[in-house]
N, C-alpha and C positions, 0 to 999 in steps of 0.2 A: 504494500500500500504506500503510495507516494502522497505526501501532504504538502499543500501550497498555502502558506499563510499570507494574508494581505490585510491592508486597511490601517496600518500604522501611520504615524505622522507626528508633526509638531503641533501641539495645542497648548492653550493656556489653562491654568488651574481653574477647575469648575466646568470645563468643556466636556464634550462627549466624543467618543469614537466607537465605531463598530468594527471589530476584527472579524475576518472570515478565514475559514480554513477549508479548502476544497480537497477532497480525496479522489484518488485516481480510479478507484474500483468500486464496484457495487457492494463489495463486502463491507463498505462503510456502514451500512445499516446494521451490520452485526458487530460493530465496534463501539466500545465505550470511548468517549472522546474527552480529552482534558486540555486545559490551558495552563501553562506554567510561565513564569517570567524570571529573568535574571538581570539584576542591576549590576553595574560595574563594580567589581570587587566583592560581590556578594554571591552566595550560593543560589542556585535555582530554587524557586519556591512555587508551590502549588497555588493556583488561583481559583479554578473552577473546573467542574467535570460534569458530564452527563452520561447516563447509562444508555444502553442500546435502545430501549423503548422510548427514551426521552422523558419518562415519568419521574425518574430519580435524578436529582441534581445535588451537587455539593459545592460549597464555597469556603474559601478562607474567610475567617471572621471579619477581617478588615474591609472586605468588599461587599459583604452582605447588605442588601438594600440599595446598592449602587450598580452592581454588575449583574448581568443576566446572561446565562448561557442557554443556547437553544440549538436545535438542529433541524435541517430539512433533508430527510433521507432521499427524497425524490431528486434533490440537487447534489447529493453527496457532500453536503456542506454543514459545518458547524459554525456558529456565530458567538461572539462575545460582545455584548453591548455594554459599554463602559461609560457611566455617567459620573458627573462630579469628580473628575479626575484630579489627583493630587500630585504635586511635584515628586514626592517620594515614590510614585508609581512609575517613574521613568525607568524603562527596562526594555530588553528584547523579550518579546512575547512569543512563546512557542506553543504550537498545538501538537498533540500526541494522540495516538490511537492504540487501542488494545482490542484484539479479537477475542480475548478471554472474557468470561463472565465474571467481572470483578465484583467482589463484595463491596458494599458502599464504603467500608473502612479502608479499602485499598485504592479508591479513586484518587486519593491525594498522594499516592506513592509513585514517584517518577519511574522507579524500576519496574513497575507493573505494566508499563506501556512499551510495546515493541517497536512502534513506528513514530518518527518525529519529523516535523516540518523544519524548514530552514530558519524560521523566526522572522518577526517583523518588529521594527523599532518603534517604540512609543516614547515620545519625549514630551513631558509636561512642564511648561515654564511657569514660574511664579509671578 
């Protein structure tokens, strides 16, 4: 599965962005999808994830109420709507896919994902 992330850019604090991640194969509908981010000098961290059915989602506490992950299986695409962005959320955002049926507790574990996109830069200015 190849993943292509897009939608990053330079925005001001409080602005919104929508990231997209397009998958190359129809197996996308059988994949749990996650978004992770890595800021300069920091470790990669989990942001949000959605299970195959789309009914189960998971978020890091700091983005709850501001970010929304969704998926369109017909388009093989997962989205991350990010509102009220903060400067500290400047990072490269990566999408990831797992063909395994992950327990909800594993959605935030980066090693649970077999496939990764190339990342898209999000820069939030103050």
